[in-house]
N, C-alpha and C positions, 0 to 999 in steps of 0.2 A: 711136820714131825717125821723124824727118821724112824724107820722100823727097827733100827739096830740100837737105839738109845732111848731110854724111858725112865720116868720117875717111879719109885717103888716105895710103898709103905710096908709096915710090918704085916698087915693083913694080906698083902699081895706077894710077900717075899717067897713063899713056897712055889706059887704058880709062875711067877715071873723070873725067879732066880734059881731056886733049887732044882726044879724039874728041867728047865732048859739046860742047866749045867751038866746034866747027864750026857749030853751030846756036844755041847758047845761051851768053851770057856766064857765065864761071865765076869766082867770087871765091875766091881762094886765101888762106887765113888761116894764116900761119906763127906758131906759138905754142909755149909750153913750160909744163909744170906748175908750175914755180917762179916764173913771170912774173906779177906782180901785175896790171899793166894788161891782160894777156891774159885774166884772169879776169873783167874788166869787159867787154872787147870781144867775146869769143867768144859769150856768151849773147845779146848784143845783135844780132850778126850772124845767129845762129840764129833769133831771133825775127823779124827782117826777112826772112829766107829763107822762112819760113812765110807771112808776110804777103804777100810778093810772089808767092807761089804758083807758082813755076816760071819766073818772068821772069828769074831768075838762079839759078845753083846755087852752093852754098857748100862748098868743099873745105877741110877742116881738116888741116893738116900739122903734126905734132909735130916741131919743128926739131931737138930733141935726138935723136930716133930716126931722122931722115932728113936728116943733115947734108949729103949730096950735093945734095939738092934745094935746101936753103937756100943752099948755096954757088953752085949754078947760077943762082939768081935774085938773087944779090947781096945776100942778107939779112945786114945787119950789126947790127941791133937788132930786138927784137920787142916787141909784135906788129907784123908787117909784112903788109900786104894787097896782093896783086897781082890784077889783073883780066885774064883771058885771053879772047880772042875770035878764033875761027878760028886758034887755035894761037899767036897773037901777043899780046905784052904791050900792053894797051890803056891801063891807068891803074894808079896805086898810091898808097898812103899808109902812114905809119908812126905808131904810137902809138894810144892809145885816144881817138878823137874822140867828141864828143857825138853823140847819136842824130840830131839835126837835121842836122848836117854829113854824117853817113854817108848819110842819105836824099838830100841834095843830090848827094853823090858818086855814089850808085847811079843816080839819075835822069838823070845825064849819059850813061849808056851802056845802061841797061835800057829796053826798049821800054815805052811807056805802056800802062796797062791798057786793054782794049778798052772803048770807050764804049758805053753803052746795055745792056750785058749784066749781069744780076744774078749774084751768086756761085752761086746754084742753077743758072742757065743755064750758067755756066762749068763747074761740076762735071758737069752732064749731058753737056756736050761732051767732057769728059775721059773720062767713062765710055764714051761712044760710041766712043772711040779705044782702049778697053781700059786706060786709065790709072787704075786704081782707087785706088792709093795717093795719086796727085796729086789726084784728086777728093776724097778724104777730107780731105787737108790743106787744100784750098780751103774745104770745109765747116766744118772745125774753126775756121779763122781767121774765117770769116763768123759762126759761132756765138759766138765770143769778142767780136766787134764788136756782135752783136745777140743777147744772151743770152736774150731773151724770144721769139725767133722759133722757134716750135715746128716749123714746116715744115722749116727748115734742120736742126734737131736730128734729125728723123725721116729726112731725106735721109741724114744721117750714119749713122744706125742701119742703113738699107738697104745702104749701102756696106760697113759692118762685117759684115753678114750675107753679102754677096757675097765678102768676103775670108776668111770662115770664122772671124772673131773674135767668136764667139758669146757669150762671157762679157761682153765689153765692151758688146755690143749689149743683152744682158739687163740690165746695170746701168743703161743709159740708159732702157730700156723700163720700169724699175721706177718711174719718175716718172709724174706726171700730165700728160696732154695734152688738156685740155678743148676747145681750139680745133681739135684734129686727132684727135679720139677714134676715128673710124672707121679712119683710117690706122694709128694706134697699135695698135689691136686687130688689124688685119690683119698688122702686123709681129710682134706677139706670137704670132699663129697660125703665121706662118712660122718663128719661132724654135722653137715647139713641134714643128713638122713636121720640123725638121732635127736635133733632139736625138737623139743616139745612133744616127745613121744608119750603115749598114754600108759596107764597101769596095765600090766599084762594080766593080772588076776581078774580084773573086771571084764576085760575083753574075752578071756577064755570062758568065763561064766556066760557071757552074752552069746558066744558061739555054741556053747553046749546047749543052750535053749533054742538056738536057730542056726544050724550048721550051714544054711544057704545064705547067710548074711555076708556077702563077699566084701562089702565095704569095711566091715569090722575085721574081717580076716586080713585085709591089707593093712589096716591100722595096727593089728597085732603083729604083722611082719615087721613094721617099723619099730614097734615097741621092743620086739625081740632084738632087733639090730642095735637099738639103743643100749641094750645090756650085753652087747657083743655075743649074743646067741645066734650066730650067723646061719648055722645049719637050720635051726628052727625058723629063722626069718625067711630063708629061701624056700623051705618046705611050705610055709604058709602062703607065700606069694605064688609059688608054682601050683598049689592046690586051686587057686583062683583061675589060673590059666587052664588047668585041666577041666575044671567045672564049667567055665564059660569064658573062652578066650576073648570074646567081644565085649565083656563087661566093662562099662565105663571107658569105651574107646581103647580097649587093650590095656587097662590099668595094671592087670596082673603081670603081663609081660614087661611093662615099663618098670614095675617095682623090682622084678628080678634083675633087669639090666642095671637099675640104679644101685642095687647091692653089689653086683659085679664091679661096677665102677668104683665103689667105695672100698672094695677089697683088693683092687688091682695094685700091683707093685709090692705086695707083701707075700713073700715066698710061702709063708705058713698057710696061706689060703689058696695056693695054686691048685692043689688037688680038689679042694671043695668047689672051686669055680669050674674046673673041668667036669666034675661029676654032674653039676647042675646044668651046665651047658648041654651035656648029652641028654639029660632028662627033659629039658625044655625043648630041645630039637625033636625028641620023640613025641612030646605032647602036641607040638605044632604040626607034625607031619602024619 
């Protein structure tokens, strides 16, 4: 499911359309299952919503199931497309237009894409804001435009891992990445790290009752890593090194190194790795 296109009922209309329209144009597509032109227009709008990557949102309203909304917006034939911005009707059209005309229509009210920024940079900015689904959609659209760009594909794998969508990440990592081999191997290591991780809440409660349970603390480090909580994961593993560096044949140190391996090749984690390398060196010396 795209984060930029969604079905809307009358009960959800304020939360999903009116409130978001205060900051982002919302294209409302009134359609029905029996409508032939709707079957042409709706997938075209969905494709453009992904391509524009958040510069507008697409709200799809089944007019048969929501006649009050259709009546309120004066819909007399479908497909009918209305554009709302700041809660006001900005523009509209009826019927299934060619894609070129829809692009011209959208470009009249949608902000232009930021100049000079690559899709990877745009996705990184979205991630910094905590917008993982939007970042993934941006990377997917970029990968479709540049199917040979392995860096973009691996950026998407990274986001999938952050979202906990491990099966999809594994499918992508099953391919070959000769131009990005080191990073692909690091992401495979991260996928292996998160496989079968336990519930963090139960482990935290267990450690609260017995802070000296080093085995559970290492399991908690793996569970944190599975949730992309890497600072907490490294802290938990390093705590074992500090408390008992010889525990389970140096399992704490091995866990820290395993996390380092999983984060290698991703610039966003370089500072974190350097910080914990220093901390581990201090703990071991």
